[in-house]
C-alpha positions, 0 to 999 in steps of 0.5 A: 743391063749386065753391068758385071760383064761390061765391066770385066770385058772392058778391063780385060781389054786394058790388059787386066786379068779376071780373078774369081770372087773370094768366098764370102767367109774370109779364108785367112782373116779371123778378124772379120766374119765376112768379106765386107769390101772388094779389097779385103781378099787382096790385102796381102797383094796390096801389101806387097805379096806378088799375085799369081795373075800379075799386076793388073786385075779385075773382079766382082767380089761377093760382100756381106755387111751386117753392121747396118742390118736394122736399116735393111728395108729402106730403098738403098741398103743391102746385106749382100752386095757385089763390088766391082773392082780393078787393081794395079799392083805397082803397075799404072797409077793415077793417070791411067786409073782415072782415064779408065774410070772416065772412059768406062762411064762415058763411053761404055755406059754412055753417061753424059759428062755433065751428070758427073762430078768428083771429089779429090783430096784437099791435103792437110799437115804433111800430106799434100793436095792431090794435084795430079788427080785434080789436073787429070779430071780437068783434062778430061773435061770435068769443070773445076766447079764440079771438082770438090776438095775434101779431107775426111772422105778422100783419104784411105788408111786401113788402121792408124798406120800402114799403107795409105793414100788419097782417093777420088770419088765419082758422083752421078746426078740422080735427080730430074732437077736441073743440074747445078753448076757447082757440085756440093758433095752434101747434096744427096741428089749426087750419088757416089758410084765409083771410088779410086784409092791411090796407095802411095804413102806409108804412115808409121805409128808416130804419124810420119809419112813416107812414099811407098816404093811400089804404088797401088790402085784399088777401085770399087763400084757397087753393082746394085747402086750403080744399076739403079742409078743407070736405070733411073730408079730411086728405089734399088729394089725396083732395078733389074737386079731385084725386079723378078725377085720382088715380083715373085714375093708379091705373087707368093704373098698376093700383096702389092709392092706398094704399101708393103715395101719394107717387108718385101725388101727384107725378105728379098735381101735376107733370103739372097744373103742366106743363099750366099752364106749357105752356099759358101765352101766354109759350110756355115750352118745356122747357129748361135755364134759367129757367121752361123748366128748371122745366118740364123738371124737373117732367116728368122727375120725373113720368116717374121716378115713373111708372116706380116705379109700373111704368107703361109710360113709352113709352105715352101715359099722360101724355097721358091725365092731361093731357087729363083735367086740361085738361077740368077747367080749360078752363071757367075758363082759355081758354088751356088749350083754345086751347093743348091741342095744344101741351101734349100735344106738350111732354109727349110730346117731353120724355118722348122726350128724357128716355128718350134720356138713359138711353141711356148708362147702358143701354149700360153696363148691357149690358156687365155684365148677363151676370152678377150685378151686384156692389156696385161695378158698381151704384155705378158705374152710379149715380155715373158714369152717373146710373142709379138703383139701382131702375132697375138692379134692374128691368133685372137682373130682366129678365135673371134676374140679381141686384144686390147692393143691400145692398153698394150701400147700404153704398157709398152710405152710405160715400160720404155719410160721406166727404163729411161727415167728410173731413179730420176734426179738421183744416182742412176747406176745406168747410162748417161745417154739413151740412144738406141745403140747406147741402150743396146751396149748397156744391156750387153754389159750385163750379159758380159758381166754374167758370162765372165762370172761363169767363164773366169770365176763367180767372184768377178765384179764390174769395176766400171764401164764406158759406152759410146755410139761405137763401142762398149768398155767394161772393167772387171776384177780379175788377177790375170790376162784372159786366155783366148779360150776364156775370151771365146767362151765369154763371147759365145755365152753372150751370143747364146743368151742373145739368140735365146731372146731373153726378156729384160724385165724391171722391178722397183723395190727398196734397196734392202729388198734388192740386196736380199734378192741377190741383185748385184750392184756397184757403189751400193752406198750411192743408190737411193732408198728405192731402186730399180732391179733389171733381170735378163731371163735368169742370167742377170739380176742387177741394180741399175737405172737403165736404159735397157732393151726389152729383149736380148734379140734386139742386140745383134752379134756381140764381139770382143775386140780387145782385152787389156789391163786397166789397173792392178787387179782390174782388166778391161774388155772392149766390145762391139755389136754387129 
């Protein structure tokens, strides 16, 4: 199914002008690393700037999202995806927009009406119920039992103020079960395939709502998800979008898809995303900062999973996959063919560099491979040299020696437990929660503290912190507002340390010994006599109760989003991990 062509041709027939996809790296928006949605490149025109192609537009936009990178490997998540969109800039509004969506789904794609359901905005406070959308759906034959009224999921605004409005979402019943009469948006058998956003209001900083003089329509439909839905597959990677790439990886690895799904999906997704980043006109190369860091992380993660599939990583496996992907997409994106040699060179060079990072571990392994590897040695290879236990086992097999994996797992669990429970029942100097993301943020505060000491001055000290699932807040002693250069340097330093895959180690000692060792701490008087000291490579050395990650490579990309005054002589940084 060529959904892109069907979509574009349909909306051209309705008076829309096709506009090419913007680059994956935003040209005039430094606030984000990549274009994450179809509307992002069009924000100036949605805000009122005239578009050179008129008021009716249609496109397919290249998008990259890295906030859920760790979820790649399941059936539905993708780092790179294509978003189909049609746009009205002060032209048509709800009636036509909903009619176009319905006609395309039911007449062009031939989806039965009884497999569709919708949500509309319920209304709250000073914003009314979206009765126009509700009535329009009824007139098109959607039963009232299939129209759900919601609040949180049916109102769009980019921030706390600005253009905003209700939206209506279209759902498809994906299951082979009998279709229920009443639509429940929480029933995951219903899959969202289309969203129509109606920007009709302006919300000021005080929360006041007024009508916009010019109303816009912003729609979006994810290509990968929709194709999977229409083809009746529960696994996106089994749709026609991915089928040939998956088959090639199975051929290269000599492994079936079944039983190896996670690694095969990760390789397919990450190589595809790396192709589009490398081909972008911005000229991104693997590095330790910004888009380059994401590109490096994607390629190296693909390599690690290639090893898991027992692919010879020194072969041209990644070239073969990239060439197939480029052949699939060059018809739609000129830069793919124009920069194909660049893409292949980037993949090859990064693969070679990554292989070299394993040299230290291999040298250490060569010292111990004359006998079976005990748990302590295996854990040292992992904790100190970043050697995955799977790689240690693989190499040990080549030498006909054994690895105490059971003992390793016990030490690994004990290390985790120590991170969570050090100084239990006393002042921990650590984190109240211990979720995965909170643990990552907590570790990142140590790196930020160290970076500020280098960038601002060595007398910077932590004055407090607050961590949630969404962000970290770090207060530190400083007598001036940080310059843009200082913020950038601090951010770059943290990301360099993350990319170096520094081990995070913990030792238990007396408070006196900790102070003598040079360990930094807040509120020394509140700590017990026996404390834990966490070290991150040779970068950070602090008294802390944890928990922490085991290696900085787990953190992701660190980004400072705000720097402000907290109190006299104290500044505050808010940051996120992407």
